[in-house]
TIRO-2110 file (N, C-alpha, C; in Angstrom, 1 decimal):
// TIRO-2110
91.2, 68.3, 130.9, N, 1, A
90.3, 69.4, 130.5, CA, 1, A
90.1, 69.4, 129.0, C, 1, A
91.1, 69.1, 128.2, N, 2, A
91.0, 69.1, 126.8, CA, 2, A
90.0, 68.0, 126.3, C, 2, A
90.2, 66.8, 126.9, N, 3, A
89.3, 65.7, 126.6, CA, 3, A
87.9, 66.0, 126.9, C, 3, A
87.7, 66.8, 127.9, N, 4, A
86.3, 67.1, 128.3, CA, 4, A
85.8, 68.4, 127.6, C, 4, A
86.6, 68.9, 126.7, N, 5, A
86.2, 70.2, 125.9, CA, 5, A
86.1, 71.4, 126.9, C, 5, A
86.8, 71.4, 127.9, N, 6, A
86.8, 72.5, 128.9, CA, 6, A
88.1, 73.3, 128.6, C, 6, A
88.0, 74.0, 127.5, N, 7, A
89.2, 74.7, 127.0, CA, 7, A
89.6, 75.9, 127.8, C, 7, A
88.7, 76.7, 128.4, N, 8, A
89.2, 77.8, 129.2, CA, 8, A
90.0, 77.3, 130.4, C, 8, A
89.5, 76.2, 131.0, N, 9, A
90.3, 75.6, 132.2, CA, 9, A
91.6, 75.1, 131.7, C, 9, A
91.6, 74.5, 130.5, N, 10, A
92.9, 74.0, 129.9, CA, 10, A
93.9, 75.1, 129.7, C, 10, A
93.4, 76.2, 129.2, N, 11, A
94.3, 77.4, 128.9, CA, 11, A
94.9, 77.9, 130.2, C, 11, A
94.1, 78.0, 131.2, N, 12, A
94.6, 78.5, 132.5, CA, 12, A
95.6, 77.5, 133.1, C, 12, A
95.3, 76.2, 133.0, N, 13, A
96.3, 75.2, 133.5, CA, 13, A
97.6, 75.2, 132.8, C, 13, A
97.5, 75.3, 131.4, N, 14, A
98.8, 75.2, 130.6, CA, 14, A
99.6, 76.5, 130.8, C, 14, A
98.9, 77.6, 131.0, N, 15, A
99.6, 78.9, 131.2, CA, 15, A
100.4, 78.8, 132.5, C, 15, A
99.8, 78.1, 133.5, N, 16, A
100.6, 78.0, 134.8, CA, 16, A
101.7, 76.9, 134.6, C, 16, A
101.5, 75.9, 133.8, N, 17, A
102.5, 74.9, 133.6, CA, 17, A
103.7, 75.5, 132.8, C, 17, A
103.4, 76.4, 131.9, N, 18, A
104.5, 77.1, 131.1, CA, 18, A
105.4, 77.9, 132.0, C, 18, A
104.8, 78.5, 133.0, N, 19, A
105.6, 79.3, 134.0, CA, 19, A
106.6, 78.3, 134.7, C, 19, A
106.2, 77.1, 134.9, N, 20, A
107.0, 76.1, 135.6, CA, 20, A
108.1, 75.5, 134.7, C, 20, A
107.6, 75.2, 133.4, N, 21, A
108.5, 74.6, 132.5, CA, 21, A
108.3, 75.2, 131.1, C, 21, A
109.0, 76.3, 130.8, N, 22, A
108.7, 77.0, 129.6, CA, 22, A
109.3, 76.3, 128.3, C, 22, A
110.0, 75.2, 128.5, N, 23, A
110.6, 74.5, 127.3, CA, 23, A
109.9, 73.3, 126.9, C, 23, A
108.7, 73.1, 127.5, N, 24, A
107.9, 71.9, 127.1, CA, 24, A
107.0, 72.2, 125.9, C, 24, A
107.3, 71.7, 124.8, N, 25, A
106.5, 72.0, 123.5, CA, 25, A
105.1, 71.6, 123.6, C, 25, A
104.8, 70.5, 124.4, N, 26, A
103.4, 70.0, 124.5, CA, 26, A
102.5, 71.0, 125.1, C, 26, A
103.0, 71.8, 126.0, N, 27, A
102.2, 72.8, 126.7, CA, 27, A
101.7, 73.9, 125.6, C, 27, A
102.6, 74.3, 124.8, N, 28, A
102.3, 75.3, 123.7, CA, 28, A
101.3, 74.7, 122.7, C, 28, A
101.5, 73.4, 122.4, N, 29, A
100.6, 72.7, 121.5, CA, 29, A
99.2, 72.7, 122.0, C, 29, A
99.1, 72.3, 123.3, N, 30, A
97.7, 72.2, 123.9, CA, 30, A
97.1, 73.6, 124.1, C, 30, A
97.9, 74.6, 124.4, N, 31, A
97.4, 76.0, 124.4, CA, 31, A
96.8, 76.4, 123.1, C, 31, A
97.6, 76.2, 122.0, N, 32, A
97.2, 76.5, 120.7, CA, 32, A
95.9, 75.8, 120.3, C, 32, A
95.9, 74.5, 120.6, N, 33, A
94.7, 73.7, 120.3, CA, 33, A
93.5, 74.3, 121.0, C, 33, A
93.7, 74.6, 122.3, N, 34, A
92.5, 75.1, 123.1, CA, 34, A
92.0, 76.4, 122.5, C, 34, A
92.9, 77.3, 122.2, N, 35, A
92.5, 78.6, 121.6, CA, 35, A
91.8, 78.4, 120.3, C, 35, A
92.3, 77.4, 119.5, N, 36, A
91.7, 77.1, 118.2, CA, 36, A
90.3, 76.6, 118.4, C, 36, A
90.1, 75.7, 119.3, N, 37, A
88.8, 75.1, 119.5, CA, 37, A
87.8, 76.2, 120.0, C, 37, A
88.3, 77.2, 120.7, N, 38, A
87.5, 78.3, 121.1, CA, 38, A
87.3, 79.4, 120.1, C, 38, A
87.8, 79.1, 118.8, N, 39, A
87.7, 80.0, 117.7, CA, 39, A
88.4, 81.4, 118.0, C, 39, A
89.4, 81.3, 118.9, N, 40, A
90.3, 82.5, 119.1, CA, 40, A
91.5, 82.3, 118.3, C, 40, A
91.4, 82.5, 117.0, N, 41, A
92.4, 82.2, 116.0, CA, 41, A
93.7, 83.0, 116.2, C, 41, A
93.5, 84.3, 116.6, N, 42, A
94.7, 85.1, 116.9, CA, 42, A
95.6, 84.5, 117.9, C, 42, A
95.0, 84.1, 119.0, N, 43, A
95.8, 83.5, 120.1, CA, 43, A
96.4, 82.2, 119.7, C, 43, A
95.6, 81.4, 119.0, N, 44, A
96.0, 80.1, 118.5, CA, 44, A
97.3, 80.3, 117.6, C, 44, A
97.2, 81.3, 116.8, N, 45, A
98.3, 81.6, 115.9, CA, 45, A
99.6, 81.9, 116.7, C, 45, A
99.4, 82.7, 117.7, N, 46, A
100.6, 83.1, 118.6, CA, 46, A
101.2, 81.9, 119.1, C, 46, A
100.4, 80.9, 119.6, N, 47, A
101.0, 79.7, 120.3, CA, 47, A
101.6, 78.7, 119.2, C, 47, A
100.9, 78.6, 118.1, N, 48, A
101.5, 77.8, 117.0, CA, 48, A
102.8, 78.4, 116.5, C, 48, A
102.9, 79.7, 116.5, N, 49, A
104.2, 80.3, 116.1, CA, 49, A
105.3, 80.0, 117.1, C, 49, A
104.9, 79.9, 118.4, N, 50, A
105.9, 79.6, 119.5, CA, 50, A
106.4, 78.1, 119.3, C, 50, A
105.5, 77.2, 118.8, N, 51, A
105.9, 75.8, 118.6, CA, 51, A
107.0, 75.8, 117.6, C, 51, A
106.9, 76.7, 116.6, N, 52, A
108.0, 76.6, 115.5, CA, 52, A
109.4, 76.9, 116.1, C, 52, A
109.5, 77.5, 117.2, N, 53, A
110.8, 77.8, 117.9, CA, 53, A
111.4, 76.4, 118.2, C, 53, A
110.6, 75.4, 118.5, N, 54, A
111.2, 74.1, 118.9, CA, 54, A
111.5, 73.3, 117.6, C, 54, A
110.8, 73.5, 116.5, N, 55, A
111.1, 72.8, 115.3, CA, 55, A
110.5, 73.7, 114.1, C, 55, A
111.3, 74.4, 113.5, N, 56, A
110.9, 75.4, 112.4, CA, 56, A
110.5, 74.7, 111.2, C, 56, A
110.7, 73.4, 111.1, N, 57, A
110.3, 72.6, 109.9, CA, 57, A
109.2, 71.6, 110.2, C, 57, A
108.3, 72.0, 111.1, N, 58, A
107.2, 71.1, 111.5, CA, 58, A
106.0, 71.4, 110.5, C, 58, A
105.9, 70.4, 109.5, N, 59, A
104.9, 70.6, 108.4, CA, 59, A
103.5, 70.8, 108.9, C, 59, A
103.1, 70.0, 109.9, N, 60, A
101.8, 70.1, 110.4, CA, 60, A
101.5, 71.5, 111.0, C, 60, A
102.4, 72.0, 111.8, N, 61, A
102.2, 73.3, 112.4, CA, 61, A
102.2, 74.4, 111.3, C, 61, A
103.1, 74.3, 110.3, N, 62, A
103.1, 75.2, 109.2, CA, 62, A
101.8, 75.2, 108.5, C, 62, A
101.2, 74.0, 108.2, N, 63, A
99.9, 73.9, 107.6, CA, 63, A
98.8, 74.6, 108.5, C, 63, A
98.9, 74.3, 109.8, N, 64, A
97.9, 74.9, 110.7, CA, 64, A
98.0, 76.4, 110.7, C, 64, A
99.2, 76.9, 110.7, N, 65, A
99.4, 78.4, 110.7, CA, 65, A
98.9, 79.0, 109.4, C, 65, A
99.1, 78.3, 108.3, N, 66, A
98.6, 78.8, 107.0, CA, 66, A
97.1, 78.8, 107.0, C, 66, A
96.5, 77.8, 107.5, N, 67, A
95.0, 77.7, 107.6, CA, 67, A
94.4, 78.8, 108.5, C, 67, A
95.1, 79.0, 109.7, N, 68, A
94.6, 80.0, 110.6, CA, 68, A
94.8, 81.4, 110.0, C, 68, A
95.9, 81.6, 109.3, N, 69, A
96.1, 82.9, 108.6, CA, 69, A
95.1, 83.2, 107.6, C, 69, A
94.6, 82.2, 106.8, N, 70, A
93.5, 82.3, 105.9, CA, 70, A
92.2, 82.7, 106.6, C, 70, A
92.0, 82.1, 107.8, N, 71, A
90.8, 82.4, 108.6, CA, 71, A
90.8, 83.8, 109.1, C, 71, A
92.0, 84.3, 109.3, N, 72, A
92.2, 85.7, 109.8, CA, 72, A
92.4, 86.7, 108.7, C, 72, A
92.2, 86.3, 107.4, N, 73, A
92.3, 87.1, 106.2, CA, 73, A
93.7, 87.7, 106.1, C, 73, A
94.7, 87.0, 106.6, N, 74, A
96.1, 87.4, 106.4, CA, 74, A
96.7, 86.4, 105.4, C, 74, A
96.3, 86.7, 104.1, N, 75, A
96.7, 85.8, 103.1, CA, 75, A
98.2, 85.8, 102.7, C, 75, A
98.9, 86.9, 102.9, N, 76, A
100.3, 86.9, 102.7, CA, 76, A
101.0, 86.0, 103.7, C, 76, A
100.6, 86.0, 105.0, N, 77, A
101.2, 85.1, 106.0, CA, 77, A
100.8, 83.7, 105.7, C, 77, A
99.6, 83.4, 105.2, N, 78, A
99.2, 82.1, 104.9, CA, 78, A
100.1, 81.5, 103.8, C, 78, A
100.3, 82.3, 102.7, N, 79, A
101.2, 81.9, 101.6, CA, 79, A
102.5, 81.6, 102.1, C, 79, A
103.1, 82.4, 103.0, N, 80, A
104.5, 82.2, 103.5, CA, 80, A
104.5, 80.8, 104.2, C, 80, A
103.6, 80.6, 105.2, N, 81, A
103.6, 79.4, 105.9, CA, 81, A
103.4, 78.1, 105.1, C, 81, A
102.5, 78.2, 104.1, N, 82, A
102.2, 77.1, 103.3, CA, 82, A
103.4, 76.7, 102.3, C, 82, A
104.0, 77.8, 101.8, N, 83, A
105.1, 77.5, 100.9, CA, 83, A
106.3, 76.9, 101.7, C, 83, A
106.5, 77.4, 103.0, N, 84, A
107.5, 76.8, 103.9, CA, 84, A
107.2, 75.3, 104.1, C, 84, A
105.9, 75.0, 104.3, N, 85, A
105.5, 73.6, 104.5, CA, 85, A
105.9, 72.8, 103.3, C, 85, A
105.6, 73.3, 102.1, N, 86, A
105.9, 72.5, 100.9, CA, 86, A
107.4, 72.4, 100.7, C, 86, A
108.1, 73.4, 101.1, N, 87, A
109.6, 73.4, 100.9, CA, 87, A
110.2, 72.3, 101.9, C, 87, A
109.5, 71.9, 102.9, N, 88, A
110.0, 70.9, 103.8, CA, 88, A
109.7, 69.5, 103.2, C, 88, A
109.2, 69.5, 102.0, N, 89, A
109.0, 68.2, 101.4, CA, 89, A
107.6, 67.6, 101.6, C, 89, A
106.7, 68.4, 102.1, N, 90, A
105.3, 67.9, 102.4, CA, 90, A
104.3, 68.6, 101.5, C, 90, A
103.6, 67.8, 100.7, N, 91, A
102.5, 68.3, 99.9, CA, 91, A
101.3, 67.4, 100.0, C, 91, A
100.2, 68.1, 100.1, N, 92, A
98.9, 67.3, 100.2, CA, 92, A
97.8, 68.2, 99.6, C, 92, A
96.7, 67.6, 99.5, N, 93, A
95.5, 68.3, 99.0, CA, 93, A
95.2, 69.4, 99.9, C, 93, A
95.3, 69.2, 101.2, N, 94, A
94.9, 70.3, 102.2, CA, 94, A
95.8, 71.5, 102.1, C, 94, A
97.1, 71.2, 101.9, N, 95, A
98.1, 72.3, 101.8, CA, 95, A
97.8, 73.1, 100.5, C, 95, A
97.6, 72.4, 99.4, N, 96, A
97.3, 73.0, 98.1, CA, 96, A
96.0, 73.8, 98.2, C, 96, A
95.0, 73.2, 98.8, N, 97, A
93.7, 73.9, 98.9, CA, 97, A
93.9, 75.3, 99.7, C, 97, A
94.6, 75.2, 100.8, N, 98, A
94.8, 76.4, 101.6, CA, 98, A
95.7, 77.4, 100.9, C, 98, A
96.7, 76.9, 100.1, N, 99, A
97.5, 77.8, 99.3, CA, 99, A
96.7, 78.5, 98.2, C, 99, A
95.8, 77.7, 97.6, N, 100, A
94.9, 78.3, 96.6, CA, 100, A
94.0, 79.4, 97.2, C, 100, A
93.5, 79.2, 98.4, N, 101, A
92.8, 80.2, 99.1, CA, 101, A
93.6, 81.5, 99.4, C, 101, A
94.9, 81.2, 99.8, N, 102, A
95.7, 82.3, 100.1, CA, 102, A
96.0, 83.2, 98.8, C, 102, A
96.3, 82.5, 97.7, N, 103, A
96.5, 83.2, 96.5, CA, 103, A
95.3, 83.9, 96.0, C, 103, A
94.1, 83.3, 96.1, N, 104, A
92.9, 83.9, 95.7, CA, 104, A
92.6, 85.1, 96.5, C, 104, A
92.9, 85.0, 97.8, N, 105, A
92.6, 86.2, 98.7, CA, 105, A
93.5, 87.4, 98.4, C, 105, A
94.6, 87.1, 97.7, N, 106, A
95.5, 88.2, 97.3, CA, 106, A
95.3, 88.6, 95.8, C, 106, A
94.2, 88.1, 95.2, N, 107, A
93.9, 88.3, 93.8, CA, 107, A
95.0, 87.8, 92.9, C, 107, A
95.7, 86.8, 93.3, N, 108, A
96.7, 86.1, 92.4, CA, 108, A
96.0, 84.9, 91.8, C, 108, A
95.1, 85.2, 90.9, N, 109, A
94.2, 84.2, 90.4, CA, 109, A
94.9, 83.1, 89.6, C, 109, A
95.9, 83.4, 88.8, N, 110, A
96.5, 82.4, 88.0, CA, 110, A
97.3, 81.4, 88.9, C, 110, A
98.0, 81.9, 90.0, N, 111, A
98.6, 81.0, 90.9, CA, 111, A
97.6, 80.2, 91.6, C, 111, A
96.5, 80.8, 92.0, N, 112, A
95.5, 80.0, 92.7, CA, 112, A
94.9, 78.9, 91.8, C, 112, A
94.7, 79.2, 90.6, N, 113, A
94.2, 78.2, 89.7, CA, 113, A
95.2, 77.0, 89.5, C, 113, A
96.4, 77.4, 89.3, N, 114, A
97.5, 76.3, 89.2, CA, 114, A
97.5, 75.4, 90.4, C, 114, A
97.5, 76.0, 91.6, N, 115, A
97.6, 75.2, 92.8, CA, 115, A
96.3, 74.4, 93.0, C, 115, A
95.1, 75.0, 92.8, N, 116, A
93.9, 74.2, 93.0, CA, 116, A
93.7, 73.1, 92.0, C, 116, A
94.2, 73.3, 90.8, N, 117, A
94.2, 72.2, 89.8, CA, 117, A
95.1, 71.1, 90.2, C, 117, A
96.2, 71.4, 90.8, N, 118, A
97.1, 70.4, 91.3, CA, 118, A
96.4, 69.7, 92.5, C, 118, A
95.7, 70.4, 93.3, N, 119, A
95.0, 69.7, 94.4, CA, 119, A
93.9, 68.8, 93.9, C, 119, A
93.4, 69.1, 92.7, N, 120, A
92.4, 68.2, 92.1, CA, 120, A
93.0, 66.8, 91.7, C, 120, A
94.3, 66.8, 91.5, N, 121, A
95.0, 65.6, 91.1, CA, 121, A
94.9, 64.6, 92.3, C, 121, A
94.9, 65.1, 93.5, N, 122, A
94.8, 64.3, 94.7, CA, 122, A
93.4, 63.8, 95.0, C, 122, A
92.4, 64.6, 94.6, N, 123, A
91.0, 64.2, 94.8, CA, 123, A
90.2, 64.8, 93.7, C, 123, A
90.1, 64.1, 92.6, N, 124, A
89.4, 64.7, 91.4, CA, 124, A
87.9, 64.9, 91.6, C, 124, A
87.3, 64.2, 92.5, N, 125, A
85.8, 64.3, 92.7, CA, 125, A
85.5, 65.2, 93.9, C, 125, A
86.4, 65.9, 94.4, N, 126, A
86.1, 66.8, 95.6, CA, 126, A
85.3, 68.0, 95.1, C, 126, A
84.0, 68.1, 95.5, N, 127, A
83.2, 69.2, 95.0, CA, 127, A
83.7, 70.6, 95.5, C, 127, A
84.2, 70.7, 96.7, N, 128, A
84.7, 71.9, 97.2, CA, 128, A
85.9, 72.5, 96.4, C, 128, A
86.7, 71.6, 95.9, N, 129, A
87.8, 72.0, 95.0, CA, 129, A
87.3, 72.5, 93.7, C, 129, A
86.3, 71.8, 93.2, N, 130, A
85.6, 72.3, 91.9, CA, 130, A
85.0, 73.6, 92.1, C, 130, A
84.3, 73.8, 93.3, N, 131, A
83.7, 75.1, 93.6, CA, 131, A
84.8, 76.2, 93.6, C, 131, A
85.9, 76.0, 94.2, N, 132, A
86.9, 77.0, 94.3, CA, 132, A
87.5, 77.3, 92.9, C, 132, A
87.7, 76.2, 92.1, N, 133, A
88.2, 76.4, 90.8, CA, 133, A
87.2, 77.3, 90.0, C, 133, A
86.0, 76.9, 90.1, N, 134, A
84.9, 77.7, 89.5, CA, 134, A
84.9, 79.2, 89.9, C, 134, A
85.1, 79.4, 91.1, N, 135, A
85.2, 80.8, 91.6, CA, 135, A
86.4, 81.6, 91.0, C, 135, A
87.5, 80.9, 90.9, N, 136, A
88.7, 81.5, 90.3, CA, 136, A
88.4, 81.8, 88.8, C, 136, A
87.9, 80.8, 88.1, N, 137, A
87.6, 81.1, 86.7, CA, 137, A
86.6, 82.3, 86.6, C, 137, A
85.6, 82.4, 87.4, N, 138, A
84.7, 83.5, 87.4, CA, 138, A
85.4, 84.8, 87.6, C, 138, A
86.3, 84.8, 88.6, N, 139, A
87.1, 86.0, 88.9, CA, 139, A
88.0, 86.4, 87.7, C, 139, A
88.4, 85.4, 86.9, N, 140, A
89.3, 85.7, 85.8, CA, 140, A
88.4, 86.0, 84.5, C, 140, A
87.1, 86.0, 84.7, N, 141, A
86.1, 86.3, 83.6, CA, 141, A
86.2, 85.2, 82.5, C, 141, A
86.5, 83.9, 82.9, N, 142, A
86.4, 82.8, 82.0, CA, 142, A
85.1, 82.0, 82.4, C, 142, A
84.0, 82.6, 82.0, N, 143, A
82.7, 82.1, 82.5, CA, 143, A
82.3, 80.7, 82.1, C, 143, A
82.7, 80.3, 80.8, N, 144, A
82.3, 79.0, 80.4, CA, 144, A
83.0, 77.9, 81.2, C, 144, A
84.2, 78.1, 81.6, N, 145, A
84.9, 77.1, 82.4, CA, 145, A
84.4, 77.2, 83.9, C, 145, A
84.1, 78.4, 84.3, N, 146, A
83.5, 78.5, 85.7, CA, 146, A
82.2, 77.8, 85.8, C, 146, A
81.4, 77.8, 84.7, N, 147, A
80.1, 77.1, 84.7, CA, 147, A
80.4, 75.6, 84.8, C, 147, A
81.3, 75.1, 84.1, N, 148, A
81.6, 73.7, 84.1, CA, 148, A
82.0, 73.2, 85.5, C, 148, A
82.9, 74.0, 86.1, N, 149, A
83.3, 73.6, 87.5, CA, 149, A
82.2, 73.7, 88.5, C, 149, A
81.4, 74.8, 88.4, N, 150, A
80.3, 74.9, 89.4, CA, 150, A
79.2, 73.9, 89.2, C, 150, A
79.0, 73.4, 88.0, N, 151, A
78.0, 72.4, 87.7, CA, 151, A
78.5, 71.0, 88.3, C, 151, A
79.8, 70.8, 88.3, N, 152, A
80.4, 69.6, 89.0, CA, 152, A
80.0, 69.7, 90.5, C, 152, A
80.2, 70.9, 91.0, N, 153, A
79.9, 71.1, 92.5, CA, 153, A
78.4, 70.8, 92.7, C, 153, A
77.5, 71.3, 92.0, N, 154, A
76.1, 71.2, 92.3, CA, 154, A
75.6, 69.8, 92.0, C, 154, A
76.3, 69.0, 91.2, N, 155, A
75.9, 67.6, 91.0, CA, 155, A
76.0, 66.8, 92.4, C, 155, A
76.9, 67.3, 93.2, N, 156, A
77.1, 66.6, 94.5, CA, 156, A
76.3, 67.4, 95.6, C, 156, A
76.4, 68.7, 95.6, N, 157, A
75.7, 69.5, 96.7, CA, 157, A
74.6, 70.3, 95.9, C, 157, A
73.4, 69.7, 95.9, N, 158, A
72.3, 70.2, 95.0, CA, 158, A
71.5, 71.4, 95.6, C, 158, A
71.7, 71.7, 96.9, N, 159, A
70.8, 72.6, 97.5, CA, 159, A
71.5, 73.9, 97.9, C, 159, A
72.5, 74.4, 97.1, N, 160, A
73.3, 75.6, 97.4, CA, 160, A
72.8, 76.7, 96.5, C, 160, A
71.9, 77.6, 97.0, N, 161, A
71.4, 78.7, 96.1, CA, 161, A
72.5, 79.6, 95.7, C, 161, A
73.5, 79.8, 96.4, N, 162, A
74.6, 80.7, 96.0, CA, 162, A
75.2, 80.2, 94.7, C, 162, A
75.5, 78.9, 94.6, N, 163, A
76.1, 78.4, 93.4, CA, 163, A
75.2, 78.6, 92.2, C, 163, A
73.9, 78.3, 92.4, N, 164, A
73.0, 78.6, 91.3, CA, 164, A
73.0, 80.0, 90.8, C, 164, A
73.1, 80.9, 91.8, N, 165, A
73.2, 82.3, 91.4, CA, 165, A
74.5, 82.6, 90.7, C, 165, A
75.6, 82.0, 91.1, N, 166, A
76.8, 82.2, 90.5, CA, 166, A
76.8, 81.7, 89.0, C, 166, A
76.2, 80.6, 88.8, N, 167, A
76.1, 80.0, 87.5, CA, 167, A
75.2, 80.9, 86.6, C, 167, A
74.1, 81.4, 87.2, N, 168, A
73.2, 82.3, 86.5, CA, 168, A
74.0, 83.6, 86.1, C, 168, A
74.8, 84.1, 87.0, N, 169, A
75.6, 85.3, 86.7, CA, 169, A
76.6, 85.0, 85.6, C, 169, A
77.2, 83.8, 85.6, N, 170, A
78.1, 83.5, 84.5, CA, 170, A
77.4, 83.4, 83.2, C, 170, A
76.2, 82.8, 83.1, N, 171, A
75.5, 82.8, 81.9, CA, 171, A
75.1, 84.2, 81.4, C, 171, A
74.7, 85.0, 82.4, N, 172, A
74.3, 86.4, 82.1, CA, 172, A
75.5, 87.1, 81.4, C, 172, A
76.7, 86.9, 82.0, N, 173, A
77.9, 87.5, 81.4, CA, 173, A
78.3, 87.0, 80.0, C, 173, A
77.8, 85.8, 79.7, N, 174, A
78.0, 85.2, 78.4, CA, 174, A
76.9, 85.6, 77.5, C, 174, A
75.9, 86.5, 77.9, N, 175, A
74.8, 86.9, 77.2, CA, 175, A
73.8, 85.7, 76.9, C, 175, A
73.9, 84.7, 77.7, N, 176, A
72.9, 83.6, 77.5, CA, 176, A
71.9, 83.7, 78.6, C, 176, A
70.9, 84.6, 78.3, N, 177, A
69.9, 85.0, 79.3, CA, 177, A
68.9, 83.9, 79.6, C, 177, A
68.7, 83.1, 78.6, N, 178, A
67.7, 82.0, 78.8, CA, 178, A
68.2, 81.0, 80.0, C, 178, A
69.5, 80.6, 79.9, N, 179, A
70.0, 79.7, 80.9, CA, 179, A
70.3, 80.5, 82.2, C, 179, A
70.6, 81.8, 82.1, N, 180, A
70.8, 82.6, 83.3, CA, 180, A
69.5, 82.7, 84.1, C, 180, A
68.3, 82.8, 83.4, N, 181, A
67.0, 82.9, 84.1, CA, 181, A
66.8, 81.5, 84.8, C, 181, A
67.1, 80.4, 84.1, N, 182, A
66.8, 79.1, 84.7, CA, 182, A
67.6, 79.0, 86.0, C, 182, A
68.9, 79.4, 86.0, N, 183, A
69.7, 79.2, 87.2, CA, 183, A
69.3, 80.2, 88.3, C, 183, A
68.9, 81.4, 87.9, N, 184, A
68.4, 82.4, 88.9, CA, 184, A
67.2, 81.9, 89.6, C, 184, A
66.3, 81.3, 88.8, N, 185, A
65.1, 80.7, 89.4, CA, 185, A
65.4, 79.5, 90.4, C, 185, A
66.4, 78.7, 90.0, N, 186, A
66.8, 77.7, 90.9, CA, 186, A
67.4, 78.2, 92.2, C, 186, A
68.0, 79.4, 92.1, N, 187, A
68.6, 80.0, 93.3, CA, 187, A
67.5, 80.5, 94.2, C, 187, A
66.4, 80.9, 93.7, N, 188, A
65.3, 81.3, 94.5, CA, 188, A
64.5, 80.1, 95.1, C, 188, A
END
């Protein structure tokens, strides 16, 4: 069922299998995956948490739980899971990106900036990371650095009107109305 993307049937089948063999970790993983693919992040989180019972230091599951918690706007939970994953000795661009989002969601902008800058060491040309760093700088009212990061983003992704508006807003906050107008026009 999972290979055929028939996730509701997979969920029904694995729930019946768990009744027969509640100690099989694979069943919980497939249930979590099925719920995740159906965008039912709350239930996916429940089953990913059950997988931790089998191995509480599973870095992949901790990352998945952190990512899902961010999707559910539970940034404190995301921070907890992602820091646990890092404490298991596992660090990657993806973990640092998710951790940056978790910090940003809690208005912990300095921590978010530090983590996102570290993520950039893994992938210096990643436009999404530059975008997130730009957003953090904007939230910290450091508009000139926000502009630099957002311009790196639009050099790769040129048709994003939201970013042009953000750059225009930064220029406006710097009282550079001429450039603000240019970027507001590009946003339109």
